[in-house]
C-alpha positions, 0 to 999 in steps of 0.5 A: 413270532420267532423266525421260522416258527410254525404251528404244529399240525393236528396229528403230528407225532410228539417232538422228543426235543420238546418237553411235554406240556399240558394239553390245551382244552376248550371250556365247554361248561355252561355253553349256552351262557358263554356263547349266547348273543346278545349278552355276549361271549364270556371267556378267559384263556390261561397260559402258565409257564414254568422253568424246570431247570433246563427249559420252560414248560407249559403246565397250563394252556387253557383255551376258551371261547375265541382263544385257541392256544397252541404251542409253537415249536421253536427250540431253545429254553423258552416257550412260545404260544400262538393264539388262534381266533376260533370265532369272530370277537370281540363283538358288542357285549363280549367279556374276554380275558387272557391270563398269562403268567411266566413264573420264576426264571421262565421265558415265555413269548405270546403272539396272535396268529392274525389281527384282532377285529373289533366289530359292532355285534348285535348289541350296542353294549361295549365289549371288554378285552382284558389282558393280565400279564405276570412275570416272576423273579428272573422271568422273561415275558414277551407280549407281541400280539398282531394289530387290533382293528377298531371297525366302524360301529364297534365299542371296545374297552381294552386293558393290559395289566402287568405285574413284574418282579424286580428282576423280571424282563418284559417286552410289550408291543401293541398296535391299534388300527382305527377303522378299516380302509375308507371307514371311520373307526369305532370307539376304542378305550385302551389302558396299560397299567404296569407295576414293578416290584409292587410300585406303579411304573406306567399308567397310560389311558387313551380313547379314540373315536366318537364320542371321545373329545379331541381324539383326532385333533392336531395335539392327538392324532391329527388325521393319523389312523395307526397308533402303537406302544412299545414297552421294554423293562429290563433290570440291566437296561440303561434307562438314563438316556435322553428321549429320542424322537423317531420320524420318517417324515411328516406324512409318515408319522412319528414316535417318541422313545423315553425312559420311565421314572419308576424303574429301568424301562423305556416306553415308546408311543407312535402315530402313523398314517398306515399299519406298515408305517407304524410297524417301521416306527416301532421297529426303530424304537425297539432297535434304539431301546436295545442299542442296535 
């Protein structure tokens, strides 16, 4: 979230410096089906950003289920959207999705107001949380959610599917915390799949928590409980550099930043004993990626 940003309070007069956008709406159709456990909540929120020649506007800002979407006033030519949790989710059996599109030349940043907490819920069925990101020609898309916490007993399948044009830019950052304080994690399966100009750039699949085999062994997490990924895609990026190992010390975890073979992209993975140590490692990785 940009420094100094704030969510506009209800009833605040419109800011004349901010372009008019579509009103965020909550889907109310078929309420009984979408809100009834144990079958779970079925919800898809949608964000679409366009560029009008001066600034980025939001013709579609559609809230649904646990996703309440609010535009954050930041100034400049880009747009920022905050996702506020309207209910406890994901729970077992939920089917949740976010569909986010930055059309040609649009600049869009999306974040969440708080961490996402995956809980067990009233059924042992897994929950799904699918994020679909699309960026058009010369667009810039930043997906910067807060942490995802896998609580004991939860069962979540998370996917992030990205489609990029050849000239678009992407900053993607995800952090997963395995278990709350002094508890074992739930079962978390995560996949990031990125296509650029129709060609596969990245396909990463991870699984943590029982019954995933070997997830806490010395070659995977080795007792760490915070993991994260950072992906930077930019046509002007110097991706020919050598991989970089970032380490605060053995007890503080480590991260590796490496170029991807399929295009101008740098990808970092990190493991750490705590959320704060993980955040520091990913901040370092981003600084290296941007040449800071």
